[in-house]
C-alpha positions, 0 to 999 in steps of 0.5 A: 548353553550346554550344546554350545559348551560341548561344541567349544570343547570338541573344537579346542580338542581338534585344534590341539590334536591336529597341532600335535599331528602336524608337529609329528610329521617326518622330515622331508629327508626321511623315507615316507615309509620308514619304520619308526625305530625304538632302537638305533640299530635293528638286526635281522630278525625272524619271529613268531608272535601273538597278535590281537585287535580290539575294536570299539565304537564302530558299527560293523557291516559284515553282510557281504561275508554271509555269516551264519545268522543262527551261529551268531545268535547263539553266541555267548559272551566271554568276559575277560580283561585286557590283562588276560589277553596280554597274558595269553599273547605273551606266552606265545611271544615271551620276548616283548609285548607292545600295545598301540591304541588308534583313536578315531575322533569325529567332528560335526562342528561349524568350525571343522565341518563333517571331518575326522582325524586319528591319533596313535598312542600307547595307552592300554585302556580299552573300553569294555564294550561298544555300548560305552563308546561315544558315537563320535569316538572309536578306538582300535587297540593293537597288541603284539607279543614277539618270540625272537628267533634270530637277530641280537637286537629285539624288535617290538610290535606293533610297528608304526611307520611315519605315514601312520600305518600300523602292523602286527604280524605273526609269521615267516616270509619264506619267499615272494618278497625279497628279504636281505640277510641284514633285514628284518622280515616284518620291517620289509613287510611294513615297507612293502604294505606302505607302498600300496595304493589306497584304493578299497575293495576291488577298485584296484583292478578297475578304477585305481589311479595307481594302476600301471605305475608300479603300485600294487594293492594290499592283496597283491602283496599278501598273495605273493608271500610264501610261508605261514602268516596272520596279519592285522594292518591299519592303512591310514591313507584309506582309513582301512583295516586289513586282516587275514591269514595265509591260504592254508591257515598255518597261523592261528587267527580267531575272530569274534564277530559283533552281535546286537548283544556284544558289538565288539569286533575282536581278533586274536591269535588265541583265546585268553583264559578268563580271570573270572573263571575259577577252577573248571566251573563255567557259567552256562557250561559253555567255557566261551566255546561259542565266543570265538571262531576260526577266521577263514583263510583269506584277506579281509578289509574293513573300510571305516567311514562316518555318516554325515547325519550323526557322525557315527563310525561305520565299518564295512567288511569285505573278503578279497580274492587272492591275486596270485594265480599259482596260489589260487590253483593250490587252494583249488587243489585240482590234480590233472591225473586222477583215474589211471588206465589199467596199463598205467596202474599195472606199470606203477605197481610193477615199478613198486615191486621192483623197488621193493626187491632192490631194497630187500637185497640191499644190506644198508643205506639208500637204494639207488637201483630203481629210483623213482623219478617222481619220488626224487622230485618229492625228495628234492622239494622236501629238501628245499622246503627244509632249507627254507624252514631252518636256514633263514640267514643268520637264524642263530646269531646269538650263538657264537661257536665252539662248545657253546654252539655244540650244546645248542639245540635250535630245532626239535622235531615232534617224533613218533618214529613213524614215516612223516617225522622220520623223513623230517628228521633225516632231512633236517640232518642233511640241512642243519649244521653238523655241530648242532644237536637235534632233539626228538620229542616223544610223548607217552601216557603209558611209559615205555610201553606206548606204541609211539615210544617203542617206534621212536626208540627204533627210529633213533637207532635207524637215524644213528645208522643213517647219520652216525655223526649227528648227536640225536637226543630222544626226549622222553616226555612222560605224563599221567592224565589223572594228574594234569588238572591244571594242564587240561583246563589250560589246553581247553582254553587253547583249543577253543573254539575246537571242543571235542575230546579228540581235539583235547587229547591231541592238544594236550599231547602237543602242548606237553611235547612242545613244553619239552620237559622230560628225560633222556639217556646219556653216556651209553653207546646206543643212547637208550640205557635207562639206567643213565637217565637224566632230566632234560628240557628242550630249549629249541624254539623251532619245532618241526611238525609233520602236518599235511602229509596224511592229507596230501598222500591219503594217510587216513583210514577214511581215505581207504573207506572213501576209495573202496566206496567211490574209487579214485574220484571219491578218494581225490575229493576226500583228500581235497576236502581235507586240504581245504579244511585243514585250517579249521580242523588241525592247524589253528588248534595245533599252532595255539597249543605249540606256540603257548610254550614260546615255540614256533611250529613249522610245517615243511609238508605244507610248503607251497612248492611241496604241495605243487609237486605232489599235485603234479604227480598222478594220484595212483603214484601218490597212493595205492589203497588197494595195497595193505596198510603200511605199503599203499597208503602214502606210497610216494613218501614211503619211496622217499623214506627208502631213498633216505635209508629209512627202511624200517620207517618206510613200512610203518602203518599210520598211527595218530598221536592220540593213539600212539601216545595212548592219551586216548585210551587213558581219556576214555577210561577216565571219562567213559569208563572204558575204551569199549564204552568210549568207542560205542559212544564215538568218544572222539566226536563228543562235545565238551560242553560242561566242565569242572575239575573232574570229568565224572560219569552219572554214577560218580556225581553227588548232585545231578539233575538231568532231563530226558524226554522231559522227565527229571531223574536223580543220581540213582536213576542216572546211574542206571541210565542206559542208552536204548541203542548202545546199552552202556552207561554214558558218562558226561563231563559235568559242572557242579549241579549241572543239568543234562539234556539229551539231544540225540541218541543213535547207534553212532553218537550220543549228544548231551548239552548243559541247560 
């Protein structure tokens, strides 16, 4: 009787659901793929967003991805609420936040047979984990928060078209898909995806019925798009979920793969800070670090189906190949000319010497006597990249003209005064309307004495000489690491799953820079009269970052080390490795830290055409590491800087933000006692595993239970603990009453884990 009653209930629910879907069908006069509008009119709008997906009730097969089983088995559960996730996303997209829930319902009754339907609504209820979901139900919850960068009418996500396709998107379309000046890129994208065939996996190239009649696949559309993007898309016709990120990972997308203990499948732009955590103390000392992974760059699909026997929902995840041949070549990152012949290297160095002589004899302005054709090609590519990154149609429609326009600062640059940021500043001046001011954001943890602050001041003077009509604002952002307790905790959540001191230091510096709160000098002729300080917060929503320049032009110290040991082929392989892992080591972390302030990071050096141009140049013309630092490293960019008139910036050596701002020094003193102790411990690579409100050494903690070689020892023993090889007291970030296990000691590194 109970079974019969349940069958009747399901049958009646299906009848109601199907009737509801039938009454919601569009008029035949309307386009099949037209987006359902929230407002009557939508203006052109570019946006940066926070996106997320929560999947429950689907048994997922990810075996084709060959995931690390050891990594999956060691994962920890991170408890957070839907409100926690929404709060994290809305910091990225403060202008709007939307939620859509897709309910999948299966029926195996005599009335309907083995069938299932889907329904979309705006309910915000999310089932906590897959164990609470009925075997006949599944749900996918889409979340999208929007930062409006152009247009006068807000556009909200998720977008749902009349076919039932759902899109949440974080990115910019710089090319590949035509976006008219009166159109919105995300609306054009959902229309393009809506026209795609419904075949799954690799069928499109073999058995697809649409082949040859103008319909492409979802990977076809995503492969031709230029620009940064991360996407989550439900294709209703094929019951397939598509997700992924661009080929170099310029937009963050994290994933939690399901396990036996936690069957949820989650995607998110950022890790939420759990509301259940108080201060810095974290259960098990893990802070959810093992919960999230950076999603590898690429296009993925999850086809959803049901079993005929019990009606359970199954999802098979596959990764797809890029279909754009040119894009695949960029990803492979192969250079035609790697090893020079002796005469080629001699000729190259002769040209460089000649250009240096011309520069030294020039009184001011760019040098034209010995312009390198190759450097000119790079300059042209960078200039075009800058135009694409800042001049999309009416990007500043909300600003009218006159005085109001003059006071608006739409674009800012994270500036150290070094080579990369100075090139971006000079190019921005060439491409941006002269009525706009430009903010130069500079972070220091040592006041006016930090190396980056000193070089930034010199850099501003050089920019005023090169571009005297532009008003440049150097924003001094001063910080004291000892007073950044809340900020440190917050950034720890943002850099997740990155978990080293180096990641934390870089993350804090980027977060503060993007926040833009500092002071500037006003009223003096040179703009650096410190007696006329005024508080100032940059309102620019677009931040230009020099990421990618060092990887492509051999700017890191490890490049010189590799060159000395393995010559040109070794250098090429090291640079290739850097480019193919930049998504994991840099870009995801940087995007999360900058976007958390409601700002969008853009990377002109990572424009597809710039990458292609640099790969077409012989390696010895890009960099010559036999030459001194500040001359041979990033050689091609130094020539570009000379052509722009940036003679001082062209000879500055590479200096990473954590060292130039001096946050690394302050962090080392705070967490390791001194720079020397930190260097001996390879502090930058030490994992942050145990977290509380202070980062303490053994001798600074009142209650420490530690184990070493199986023996426990208390505070006095810990205070006198010295590494056998390093001979220094090793501080470790510790939670309250946390036990420490020494995993490995060597002359290069020291690892400890909370147990």
